[in-house]
PyMOL Python script that loads the backbone (N, CA, C, O; Angstrom):
from pymol import cmd

cmd.read_pdbstr("""\
ATOM      1  N   UNK A   1      17.043 -12.333  -8.353  1.00  0.00           N
ATOM      2  CA  UNK A   1      15.896 -13.033  -8.884  1.00  0.00           C
ATOM      3  C   UNK A   1      15.833 -12.923 -10.402  1.00  0.00           C
ATOM      4  O   UNK A   1      15.258 -13.788 -11.063  1.00  0.00           O
ATOM      5  N   UNK A   2      16.413 -11.875 -10.955  1.00  0.00           N
ATOM      6  CA  UNK A   2      16.289 -11.633 -12.387  1.00  0.00           C
ATOM      7  C   UNK A   2      17.491 -12.128 -13.169  1.00  0.00           C
ATOM      8  O   UNK A   2      17.473 -12.114 -14.399  1.00  0.00           O
ATOM      9  N   UNK A   3      18.533 -12.565 -12.481  1.00  0.00           N
ATOM     10  CA  UNK A   3      19.702 -13.081 -13.189  1.00  0.00           C
ATOM     11  C   UNK A   3      19.395 -14.475 -13.730  1.00  0.00           C
ATOM     12  O   UNK A   3      18.416 -15.098 -13.321  1.00  0.00           O
ATOM     13  N   UNK A   4      20.213 -14.956 -14.633  1.00  0.00           N
ATOM     14  CA  UNK A   4      19.986 -16.300 -15.183  1.00  0.00           C
ATOM     15  C   UNK A   4      20.115 -17.357 -14.082  1.00  0.00           C
ATOM     16  O   UNK A   4      19.389 -18.351 -14.086  1.00  0.00           O
ATOM     17  N   UNK A   5      21.035 -17.141 -13.147  1.00  0.00           N
ATOM     18  CA  UNK A   5      21.196 -18.077 -12.039  1.00  0.00           C
ATOM     19  C   UNK A   5      19.967 -18.066 -11.130  1.00  0.00           C
ATOM     20  O   UNK A   5      19.503 -19.114 -10.679  1.00  0.00           O
ATOM     21  N   UNK A   6      19.453 -16.872 -10.872  1.00  0.00           N
ATOM     22  CA  UNK A   6      18.268 -16.748 -10.030  1.00  0.00           C
ATOM     23  C   UNK A   6      17.056 -17.397 -10.662  1.00  0.00           C
ATOM     24  O   UNK A   6      16.292 -18.081  -9.981  1.00  0.00           O
ATOM     25  N   UNK A   7      16.869 -17.191 -11.959  1.00  0.00           N
ATOM     26  CA  UNK A   7      15.751 -17.806 -12.661  1.00  0.00           C
ATOM     27  C   UNK A   7      15.871 -19.324 -12.661  1.00  0.00           C
ATOM     28  O   UNK A   7      14.875 -20.023 -12.472  1.00  0.00           O
ATOM     29  N   UNK A   8      17.058 -19.832 -12.868  1.00  0.00           N
ATOM     30  CA  UNK A   8      17.292 -21.278 -12.836  1.00  0.00           C
ATOM     31  C   UNK A   8      16.965 -21.843 -11.455  1.00  0.00           C
ATOM     32  O   UNK A   8      16.331 -22.892 -11.340  1.00  0.00           O
ATOM     33  N   UNK A   9      17.391 -21.157 -10.437  1.00  0.00           N
ATOM     34  CA  UNK A   9      17.124 -21.584  -9.064  1.00  0.00           C
ATOM     35  C   UNK A   9      15.622 -21.624  -8.787  1.00  0.00           C
ATOM     36  O   UNK A   9      15.138 -22.560  -8.151  1.00  0.00           O
ATOM     37  N   UNK A  10      14.879 -20.620  -9.257  1.00  0.00           N
ATOM     38  CA  UNK A  10      13.433 -20.606  -9.084  1.00  0.00           C
ATOM     39  C   UNK A  10      12.778 -21.791  -9.772  1.00  0.00           C
ATOM     40  O   UNK A  10      11.870 -22.411  -9.218  1.00  0.00           O
ATOM     41  N   UNK A  11      13.231 -22.104 -10.968  1.00  0.00           N
ATOM     42  CA  UNK A  11      12.689 -23.258 -11.697  1.00  0.00           C
ATOM     43  C   UNK A  11      12.940 -24.533 -10.904  1.00  0.00           C
ATOM     44  O   UNK A  11      12.046 -25.369 -10.774  1.00  0.00           O
ATOM     45  N   UNK A  12      14.133 -24.686 -10.381  1.00  0.00           N
ATOM     46  CA  UNK A  12      14.473 -25.872  -9.599  1.00  0.00           C
ATOM     47  C   UNK A  12      13.606 -25.986  -8.345  1.00  0.00           C
ATOM     48  O   UNK A  12      13.117 -27.068  -8.019  1.00  0.00           O
ATOM     49  N   UNK A  13      13.423 -24.883  -7.657  1.00  0.00           N
ATOM     50  CA  UNK A  13      12.602 -24.902  -6.454  1.00  0.00           C
ATOM     51  C   UNK A  13      11.153 -25.267  -6.771  1.00  0.00           C
ATOM     52  O   UNK A  13      10.538 -26.066  -6.065  1.00  0.00           O
ATOM     53  N   UNK A  14      10.622 -24.684  -7.822  1.00  0.00           N
ATOM     54  CA  UNK A  14       9.235 -24.977  -8.206  1.00  0.00           C
ATOM     55  C   UNK A  14       9.082 -26.433  -8.624  1.00  0.00           C
ATOM     56  O   UNK A  14       8.066 -27.061  -8.327  1.00  0.00           O
ATOM     57  N   UNK A  15      10.086 -26.974  -9.311  1.00  0.00           N
ATOM     58  CA  UNK A  15      10.039 -28.379  -9.724  1.00  0.00           C
ATOM     59  C   UNK A  15      10.020 -29.309  -8.514  1.00  0.00           C
ATOM     60  O   UNK A  15       9.494 -30.420  -8.583  1.00  0.00           O
ATOM     61  N   UNK A  16      10.588 -28.852  -7.423  1.00  0.00           N
ATOM     62  CA  UNK A  16      10.596 -29.644  -6.180  1.00  0.00           C
ATOM     63  C   UNK A  16       9.337 -29.415  -5.347  1.00  0.00           C
ATOM     64  O   UNK A  16       9.180 -29.998  -4.275  1.00  0.00           O
ATOM     65  N   UNK A  17       8.445 -28.565  -5.847  1.00  0.00           N
ATOM     66  CA  UNK A  17       7.188 -28.328  -5.155  1.00  0.00           C
ATOM     67  C   UNK A  17       7.192 -27.153  -4.194  1.00  0.00           C
ATOM     68  O   UNK A  17       6.224 -26.946  -3.462  1.00  0.00           O
ATOM     69  N   UNK A  18       8.261 -26.390  -4.188  1.00  0.00           N
ATOM     70  CA  UNK A  18       8.322 -25.229  -3.307  1.00  0.00           C
ATOM     71  C   UNK A  18       7.540 -24.064  -3.917  1.00  0.00           C
ATOM     72  O   UNK A  18       7.560 -23.846  -5.128  1.00  0.00           O
ATOM     73  N   UNK A  19       6.866 -23.338  -3.063  1.00  0.00           N
ATOM     74  CA  UNK A  19       6.263 -22.076  -3.476  1.00  0.00           C
ATOM     75  C   UNK A  19       7.220 -20.969  -3.061  1.00  0.00           C
ATOM     76  O   UNK A  19       7.596 -20.864  -1.893  1.00  0.00           O
ATOM     77  N   UNK A  20       7.602 -20.162  -4.008  1.00  0.00           N
ATOM     78  CA  UNK A  20       8.597 -19.124  -3.747  1.00  0.00           C
ATOM     79  C   UNK A  20       7.881 -17.820  -3.425  1.00  0.00           C
ATOM     80  O   UNK A  20       7.026 -17.351  -4.176  1.00  0.00           O
ATOM     81  N   UNK A  21       8.251 -17.261  -2.307  1.00  0.00           N
ATOM     82  CA  UNK A  21       7.701 -15.981  -1.880  1.00  0.00           C
ATOM     83  C   UNK A  21       8.865 -15.151  -1.374  1.00  0.00           C
ATOM     84  O   UNK A  21       9.753 -15.664  -0.693  1.00  0.00           O
ATOM     85  N   UNK A  22       8.859 -13.886  -1.702  1.00  0.00           N
ATOM     86  CA  UNK A  22       9.887 -13.018  -1.150  1.00  0.00           C
ATOM     87  C   UNK A  22       9.296 -11.658  -0.881  1.00  0.00           C
ATOM     88  O   UNK A  22       8.335 -11.230  -1.519  1.00  0.00           O
ATOM     89  N   UNK A  23       9.891 -10.999   0.071  1.00  0.00           N
ATOM     90  CA  UNK A  23       9.449  -9.653   0.430  1.00  0.00           C
ATOM     91  C   UNK A  23      10.438  -8.677  -0.156  1.00  0.00           C
ATOM     92  O   UNK A  23      11.652  -8.875  -0.100  1.00  0.00           O
ATOM     93  N   UNK A  24       9.896  -7.628  -0.714  1.00  0.00           N
ATOM     94  CA  UNK A  24      10.745  -6.641  -1.368  1.00  0.00           C
ATOM     95  C   UNK A  24      10.204  -5.267  -1.025  1.00  0.00           C
ATOM     96  O   UNK A  24       9.040  -4.968  -1.293  1.00  0.00           O
ATOM     97  N   UNK A  25      11.030  -4.443  -0.443  1.00  0.00           N
ATOM     98  CA  UNK A  25      10.619  -3.074  -0.161  1.00  0.00           C
ATOM     99  C   UNK A  25      10.736  -2.311  -1.475  1.00  0.00           C
ATOM    100  O   UNK A  25      11.773  -1.732  -1.797  1.00  0.00           O
ATOM    101  N   UNK A  26       9.644  -2.332  -2.215  1.00  0.00           N
ATOM    102  CA  UNK A  26       9.685  -1.948  -3.614  1.00  0.00           C
ATOM    103  C   UNK A  26       9.425  -0.477  -3.902  1.00  0.00           C
ATOM    104  O   UNK A  26       9.602  -0.044  -5.040  1.00  0.00           O
ATOM    105  N   UNK A  27       9.022   0.282  -2.939  1.00  0.00           N
ATOM    106  CA  UNK A  27       8.621   1.648  -3.242  1.00  0.00           C
ATOM    107  C   UNK A  27       9.726   2.437  -3.937  1.00  0.00           C
ATOM    108  O   UNK A  27       9.455   3.166  -4.892  1.00  0.00           O
ATOM    109  N   UNK A  28      10.947   2.305  -3.479  1.00  0.00           N
ATOM    110  CA  UNK A  28      12.024   3.078  -4.106  1.00  0.00           C
ATOM    111  C   UNK A  28      12.317   2.592  -5.521  1.00  0.00           C
ATOM    112  O   UNK A  28      12.835   3.353  -6.339  1.00  0.00           O
ATOM    113  N   UNK A  29      11.997   1.347  -5.818  1.00  0.00           N
ATOM    114  CA  UNK A  29      12.164   0.851  -7.179  1.00  0.00           C
ATOM    115  C   UNK A  29      10.954   1.218  -8.041  1.00  0.00           C
ATOM    116  O   UNK A  29      11.099   1.606  -9.200  1.00  0.00           O
ATOM    117  N   UNK A  30       9.768   1.091  -7.460  1.00  0.00           N
ATOM    118  CA  UNK A  30       8.553   1.429  -8.202  1.00  0.00           C
ATOM    119  C   UNK A  30       8.501   2.911  -8.540  1.00  0.00           C
ATOM    120  O   UNK A  30       8.007   3.301  -9.597  1.00  0.00           O
ATOM    121  N   UNK A  31       9.007   3.718  -7.645  1.00  0.00           N
ATOM    122  CA  UNK A  31       8.928   5.176  -7.796  1.00  0.00           C
ATOM    123  C   UNK A  31      10.278   5.786  -7.434  1.00  0.00           C
ATOM    124  O   UNK A  31      10.427   6.371  -6.362  1.00  0.00           O
ATOM    125  N   UNK A  32      11.270   5.650  -8.332  1.00  0.00           N
ATOM    126  CA  UNK A  32      12.626   6.111  -8.023  1.00  0.00           C
ATOM    127  C   UNK A  32      12.698   7.622  -7.809  1.00  0.00           C
ATOM    128  O   UNK A  32      12.118   8.401  -8.566  1.00  0.00           O
ATOM    129  N   UNK A  33      13.406   8.007  -6.785  1.00  0.00           N
ATOM    130  CA  UNK A  33      13.565   9.429  -6.470  1.00  0.00           C
ATOM    131  C   UNK A  33      14.323  10.174  -7.572  1.00  0.00           C
ATOM    132  O   UNK A  33      14.229  11.396  -7.681  1.00  0.00           O
ATOM    133  N   UNK A  34      15.076   9.425  -8.388  1.00  0.00           N
ATOM    134  CA  UNK A  34      15.811  10.059  -9.482  1.00  0.00           C
ATOM    135  C   UNK A  34      14.867  10.702 -10.499  1.00  0.00           C
ATOM    136  O   UNK A  34      15.276  11.593 -11.243  1.00  0.00           O
ATOM    137  N   UNK A  35      13.625  10.263 -10.535  1.00  0.00           N
ATOM    138  CA  UNK A  35      12.653  10.824 -11.471  1.00  0.00           C
ATOM    139  C   UNK A  35      12.268  12.265 -11.114  1.00  0.00           C
ATOM    140  O   UNK A  35      11.648  12.958 -11.920  1.00  0.00           O
ATOM    141  N   UNK A  36      12.630  12.708  -9.925  1.00  0.00           N
ATOM    142  CA  UNK A  36      12.326  14.070  -9.487  1.00  0.00           C
ATOM    143  C   UNK A  36      12.873  15.105 -10.458  1.00  0.00           C
ATOM    144  O   UNK A  36      12.226  16.117 -10.725  1.00  0.00           O
ATOM    145  N   UNK A  37      14.055  14.851 -10.980  1.00  0.00           N
ATOM    146  CA  UNK A  37      14.690  15.797 -11.904  1.00  0.00           C
ATOM    147  C   UNK A  37      13.911  15.947 -13.205  1.00  0.00           C
ATOM    148  O   UNK A  37      13.895  17.022 -13.805  1.00  0.00           O
ATOM    149  N   UNK A  38      13.267  14.868 -13.639  1.00  0.00           N
ATOM    150  CA  UNK A  38      12.559  14.861 -14.917  1.00  0.00           C
ATOM    151  C   UNK A  38      11.061  15.091 -14.803  1.00  0.00           C
ATOM    152  O   UNK A  38      10.421  15.555 -15.747  1.00  0.00           O
ATOM    153  N   UNK A  39      10.504  14.762 -13.637  1.00  0.00           N
ATOM    154  CA  UNK A  39       9.047  14.798 -13.464  1.00  0.00           C
ATOM    155  C   UNK A  39       8.687  15.380 -12.099  1.00  0.00           C
ATOM    156  O   UNK A  39       8.146  14.685 -11.240  1.00  0.00           O
ATOM    157  N   UNK A  40       8.982  16.608 -11.920  1.00  0.00           N
ATOM    158  CA  UNK A  40       8.712  17.299 -10.663  1.00  0.00           C
ATOM    159  C   UNK A  40       7.256  17.136 -10.223  1.00  0.00           C
ATOM    160  O   UNK A  40       6.975  16.986  -9.034  1.00  0.00           O
ATOM    161  N   UNK A  41       6.336  17.165 -11.185  1.00  0.00           N
ATOM    162  CA  UNK A  41       4.903  17.107 -10.886  1.00  0.00           C
ATOM    163  C   UNK A  41       4.458  15.752 -10.331  1.00  0.00           C
ATOM    164  O   UNK A  41       3.343  15.645  -9.821  1.00  0.00           O
ATOM    165  N   UNK A  42       5.288  14.723 -10.415  1.00  0.00           N
ATOM    166  CA  UNK A  42       4.946  13.404  -9.868  1.00  0.00           C
ATOM    167  C   UNK A  42       5.084  13.367  -8.355  1.00  0.00           C
ATOM    168  O   UNK A  42       4.584  12.443  -7.714  1.00  0.00           O
ATOM    169  N   UNK A  43       5.748  14.351  -7.778  1.00  0.00           N
ATOM    170  CA  UNK A  43       6.087  14.329  -6.356  1.00  0.00           C
ATOM    171  C   UNK A  43       5.201  15.263  -5.550  1.00  0.00           C
ATOM    172  O   UNK A  43       4.666  16.241  -6.074  1.00  0.00           O
ATOM    173  N   UNK A  44       5.055  14.954  -4.290  1.00  0.00           N
ATOM    174  CA  UNK A  44       4.152  15.679  -3.397  1.00  0.00           C
ATOM    175  C   UNK A  44       4.649  17.099  -3.132  1.00  0.00           C
ATOM    176  O   UNK A  44       5.806  17.435  -3.385  1.00  0.00           O
ATOM    177  N   UNK A  45       3.753  17.900  -2.625  1.00  0.00           N
ATOM    178  CA  UNK A  45       4.116  19.242  -2.168  1.00  0.00           C
ATOM    179  C   UNK A  45       4.205  19.239  -0.651  1.00  0.00           C
ATOM    180  O   UNK A  45       3.415  18.581   0.024  1.00  0.00           O
ATOM    181  N   UNK A  46       5.158  19.969  -0.128  1.00  0.00           N
ATOM    182  CA  UNK A  46       5.253  20.111   1.323  1.00  0.00           C
ATOM    183  C   UNK A  46       4.335  21.250   1.790  1.00  0.00           C
ATOM    184  O   UNK A  46       3.585  21.810   0.990  1.00  0.00           O
ATOM    185  N   UNK A  47       4.392  21.578   3.042  1.00  0.00           N
ATOM    186  CA  UNK A  47       3.523  22.611   3.616  1.00  0.00           C
ATOM    187  C   UNK A  47       3.787  24.003   3.021  1.00  0.00           C
ATOM    188  O   UNK A  47       2.924  24.878   3.077  1.00  0.00           O
ATOM    189  N   UNK A  48       4.965  24.198   2.461  1.00  0.00           N
ATOM    190  CA  UNK A  48       5.308  25.484   1.850  1.00  0.00           C
ATOM    191  C   UNK A  48       4.923  25.535   0.365  1.00  0.00           C
ATOM    192  O   UNK A  48       5.191  26.532  -0.307  1.00  0.00           O
ATOM    193  N   UNK A  49       4.303  24.481  -0.146  1.00  0.00           N
ATOM    194  CA  UNK A  49       3.897  24.436  -1.539  1.00  0.00           C
ATOM    195  C   UNK A  49       5.020  24.104  -2.505  1.00  0.00           C
ATOM    196  O   UNK A  49       4.901  24.339  -3.708  1.00  0.00           O
ATOM    197  N   UNK A  50       6.114  23.556  -1.978  1.00  0.00           N
ATOM    198  CA  UNK A  50       7.257  23.175  -2.808  1.00  0.00           C
ATOM    199  C   UNK A  50       7.209  21.675  -3.071  1.00  0.00           C
ATOM    200  O   UNK A  50       6.892  20.894  -2.174  1.00  0.00           O
ATOM    201  N   UNK A  51       7.522  21.275  -4.296  1.00  0.00           N
ATOM    202  CA  UNK A  51       7.616  19.853  -4.620  1.00  0.00           C
ATOM    203  C   UNK A  51       8.833  19.282  -3.910  1.00  0.00           C
ATOM    204  O   UNK A  51       9.892  19.909  -3.866  1.00  0.00           O
ATOM    205  N   UNK A  52       8.670  18.086  -3.357  1.00  0.00           N
ATOM    206  CA  UNK A  52       9.764  17.459  -2.641  1.00  0.00           C
ATOM    207  C   UNK A  52       9.793  15.968  -2.937  1.00  0.00           C
ATOM    208  O   UNK A  52       8.749  15.342  -3.121  1.00  0.00           O
ATOM    209  N   UNK A  53      10.987  15.408  -2.981  1.00  0.00           N
ATOM    210  CA  UNK A  53      11.149  13.988  -3.275  1.00  0.00           C
ATOM    211  C   UNK A  53      11.382  13.166  -2.011  1.00  0.00           C
ATOM    212  O   UNK A  53      11.744  11.993  -2.093  1.00  0.00           O
ATOM    213  N   UNK A  54      11.180  13.768  -0.856  1.00  0.00           N
ATOM    214  CA  UNK A  54      11.588  13.107   0.381  1.00  0.00           C
ATOM    215  C   UNK A  54      10.707  11.951   0.833  1.00  0.00           C
ATOM    216  O   UNK A  54      11.206  11.043   1.497  1.00  0.00           O
ATOM    217  N   UNK A  55       9.418  11.945   0.503  1.00  0.00           N
ATOM    218  CA  UNK A  55       8.565  10.907   1.071  1.00  0.00           C
ATOM    219  C   UNK A  55       7.744  10.188   0.004  1.00  0.00           C
ATOM    220  O   UNK A  55       8.071   9.063  -0.374  1.00  0.00           O
ATOM    221  N   UNK A  56       6.706  10.815  -0.475  1.00  0.00           N
ATOM    222  CA  UNK A  56       5.740  10.131  -1.332  1.00  0.00           C
ATOM    223  C   UNK A  56       5.531  10.830  -2.659  1.00  0.00           C
ATOM    224  O   UNK A  56       5.976  11.955  -2.885  1.00  0.00           O
ATOM    225  N   UNK A  57       4.828  10.109  -3.533  1.00  0.00           N
ATOM    226  CA  UNK A  57       4.426  10.695  -4.794  1.00  0.00           C
ATOM    227  C   UNK A  57       3.205  11.576  -4.586  1.00  0.00           C
ATOM    228  O   UNK A  57       2.608  11.583  -3.510  1.00  0.00           O
ATOM    229  N   UNK A  58       2.843  12.309  -5.612  1.00  0.00           N
ATOM    230  CA  UNK A  58       1.614  13.079  -5.603  1.00  0.00           C
ATOM    231  C   UNK A  58       0.513  12.142  -6.108  1.00  0.00           C
ATOM    232  O   UNK A  58       0.510  11.790  -7.288  1.00  0.00           O
ATOM    233  N   UNK A  59      -0.415  11.734  -5.249  1.00  0.00           N
ATOM    234  CA  UNK A  59      -1.411  10.739  -5.648  1.00  0.00           C
ATOM    235  C   UNK A  59      -2.429  11.255  -6.659  1.00  0.00           C
ATOM    236  O   UNK A  59      -3.225  10.476  -7.184  1.00  0.00           O
ATOM    237  N   UNK A  60      -2.416  12.541  -6.937  1.00  0.00           N
ATOM    238  CA  UNK A  60      -3.371  13.085  -7.913  1.00  0.00           C
ATOM    239  C   UNK A  60      -2.768  13.200  -9.312  1.00  0.00           C
ATOM    240  O   UNK A  60      -3.432  13.685 -10.229  1.00  0.00           O
ATOM    241  N   UNK A  61      -1.527  12.763  -9.488  1.00  0.00           N
ATOM    242  CA  UNK A  61      -0.893  12.878 -10.796  1.00  0.00           C
ATOM    243  C   UNK A  61      -1.039  11.565 -11.562  1.00  0.00           C
ATOM    244  O   UNK A  61      -0.417  10.569 -11.191  1.00  0.00           O
ATOM    245  N   UNK A  62      -1.845  11.541 -12.621  1.00  0.00           N
ATOM    246  CA  UNK A  62      -2.096  10.294 -13.345  1.00  0.00           C
ATOM    247  C   UNK A  62      -0.854   9.724 -14.037  1.00  0.00           C
ATOM    248  O   UNK A  62      -0.729   8.505 -14.162  1.00  0.00           O
ATOM    249  N   UNK A  63       0.049  10.569 -14.479  1.00  0.00           N
ATOM    250  CA  UNK A  63       1.256  10.066 -15.140  1.00  0.00           C
ATOM    251  C   UNK A  63       2.179   9.358 -14.155  1.00  0.00           C
ATOM    252  O   UNK A  63       2.755   8.318 -14.475  1.00  0.00           O
ATOM    253  N   UNK A  64       2.317   9.917 -12.966  1.00  0.00           N
ATOM    254  CA  UNK A  64       3.116   9.264 -11.929  1.00  0.00           C
ATOM    255  C   UNK A  64       2.523   7.926 -11.524  1.00  0.00           C
ATOM    256  O   UNK A  64       3.249   6.949 -11.341  1.00  0.00           O
ATOM    257  N   UNK A  65       1.212   7.880 -11.386  1.00  0.00           N
ATOM    258  CA  UNK A  65       0.537   6.629 -11.039  1.00  0.00           C
ATOM    259  C   UNK A  65       0.687   5.593 -12.157  1.00  0.00           C
ATOM    260  O   UNK A  65       0.862   4.406 -11.880  1.00  0.00           O
ATOM    261  N   UNK A  66       0.622   6.029 -13.402  1.00  0.00           N
ATOM    262  CA  UNK A  66       0.798   5.120 -14.532  1.00  0.00           C
ATOM    263  C   UNK A  66       2.221   4.547 -14.548  1.00  0.00           C
ATOM    264  O   UNK A  66       2.424   3.378 -14.876  1.00  0.00           O
ATOM    265  N   UNK A  67       3.200   5.384 -14.190  1.00  0.00           N
ATOM    266  CA  UNK A  67       4.587   4.920 -14.125  1.00  0.00           C
ATOM    267  C   UNK A  67       4.720   3.817 -13.080  1.00  0.00           C
ATOM    268  O   UNK A  67       5.355   2.792 -13.328  1.00  0.00           O
ATOM    269  N   UNK A  68       4.126   4.031 -11.925  1.00  0.00           N
ATOM    270  CA  UNK A  68       4.173   3.022 -10.862  1.00  0.00           C
ATOM    271  C   UNK A  68       3.462   1.744 -11.305  1.00  0.00           C
ATOM    272  O   UNK A  68       3.934   0.643 -11.022  1.00  0.00           O
ATOM    273  N   UNK A  69       2.353   1.882 -11.984  1.00  0.00           N
ATOM    274  CA  UNK A  69       1.620   0.711 -12.473  1.00  0.00           C
ATOM    275  C   UNK A  69       2.490  -0.123 -13.420  1.00  0.00           C
ATOM    276  O   UNK A  69       2.534  -1.348 -13.311  1.00  0.00           O
ATOM    277  N   UNK A  70       3.170   0.537 -14.331  1.00  0.00           N
ATOM    278  CA  UNK A  70       4.035  -0.159 -15.267  1.00  0.00           C
ATOM    279  C   UNK A  70       5.163  -0.887 -14.544  1.00  0.00           C
ATOM    280  O   UNK A  70       5.490  -2.030 -14.864  1.00  0.00           O
ATOM    281  N   UNK A  71       5.746  -0.208 -13.571  1.00  0.00           N
ATOM    282  CA  UNK A  71       6.847  -0.824 -12.811  1.00  0.00           C
ATOM    283  C   UNK A  71       6.343  -1.997 -11.976  1.00  0.00           C
ATOM    284  O   UNK A  71       7.048  -2.994 -11.823  1.00  0.00           O
ATOM    285  N   UNK A  72       5.131  -1.889 -11.434  1.00  0.00           N
ATOM    286  CA  UNK A  72       4.563  -2.983 -10.647  1.00  0.00           C
ATOM    287  C   UNK A  72       4.316  -4.212 -11.524  1.00  0.00           C
ATOM    288  O   UNK A  72       4.528  -5.341 -11.083  1.00  0.00           O
ATOM    289  N   UNK A  73       3.873  -3.994 -12.756  1.00  0.00           N
ATOM    290  CA  UNK A  73       3.677  -5.100 -13.689  1.00  0.00           C
ATOM    291  C   UNK A  73       5.008  -5.774 -13.997  1.00  0.00           C
ATOM    292  O   UNK A  73       5.082  -7.001 -14.062  1.00  0.00           O
ATOM    293  N   UNK A  74       6.052  -4.983 -14.187  1.00  0.00           N
ATOM    294  CA  UNK A  74       7.385  -5.547 -14.419  1.00  0.00           C
ATOM    295  C   UNK A  74       7.850  -6.379 -13.233  1.00  0.00           C
ATOM    296  O   UNK A  74       8.374  -7.480 -13.403  1.00  0.00           O
ATOM    297  N   UNK A  75       7.657  -5.851 -12.043  1.00  0.00           N
ATOM    298  CA  UNK A  75       8.053  -6.555 -10.839  1.00  0.00           C
ATOM    299  C   UNK A  75       7.285  -7.857 -10.677  1.00  0.00           C
ATOM    300  O   UNK A  75       7.875  -8.885 -10.345  1.00  0.00           O
ATOM    301  N   UNK A  76       5.995  -7.827 -10.902  1.00  0.00           N
ATOM    302  CA  UNK A  76       5.184  -9.035 -10.796  1.00  0.00           C
ATOM    303  C   UNK A  76       5.621 -10.083 -11.811  1.00  0.00           C
ATOM    304  O   UNK A  76       5.537 -11.281 -11.540  1.00  0.00           O
ATOM    305  N   UNK A  77       6.080  -9.648 -12.961  1.00  0.00           N
ATOM    306  CA  UNK A  77       6.535 -10.570 -13.992  1.00  0.00           C
ATOM    307  C   UNK A  77       7.832 -11.286 -13.650  1.00  0.00           C
ATOM    308  O   UNK A  77       8.174 -12.279 -14.293  1.00  0.00           O
ATOM    309  N   UNK A  78       8.546 -10.809 -12.668  1.00  0.00           N
ATOM    310  CA  UNK A  78       9.793 -11.457 -12.271  1.00  0.00           C
ATOM    311  C   UNK A  78       9.561 -12.803 -11.613  1.00  0.00           C
ATOM    312  O   UNK A  78      10.446 -13.657 -11.595  1.00  0.00           O
ATOM    313  N   UNK A  79       8.380 -12.985 -11.078  1.00  0.00           N
ATOM    314  CA  UNK A  79       8.056 -14.269 -10.447  1.00  0.00           C
ATOM    315  C   UNK A  79       7.218 -15.070 -11.385  1.00  0.00           C
ATOM    316  O   UNK A  79       6.828 -16.191 -11.060  1.00  0.00           O
TER     317      UNK A  79
END
""", "prot")
cmd.dss("prot")
cmd.show_as("cartoon", "prot")
cmd.util.cbc("prot")
cmd.orient("prot")
């Protein structure tokens, strides 16, 4: 969708009156697990009180939430 060919295709479809919709499992892009190394505090704690990158973010961390917000704005801008 973000390549020059993809953008051109979207323009062509819209010019023909098509509404473009796509589903994207975005959580791993919005909140990449690679950030665990740099931002341990963005990730949830397990039952043992250890930070883990296996499932979700820590919803009480404002910096992690701000990161997701920024990424969501970028994603929305692709369409």
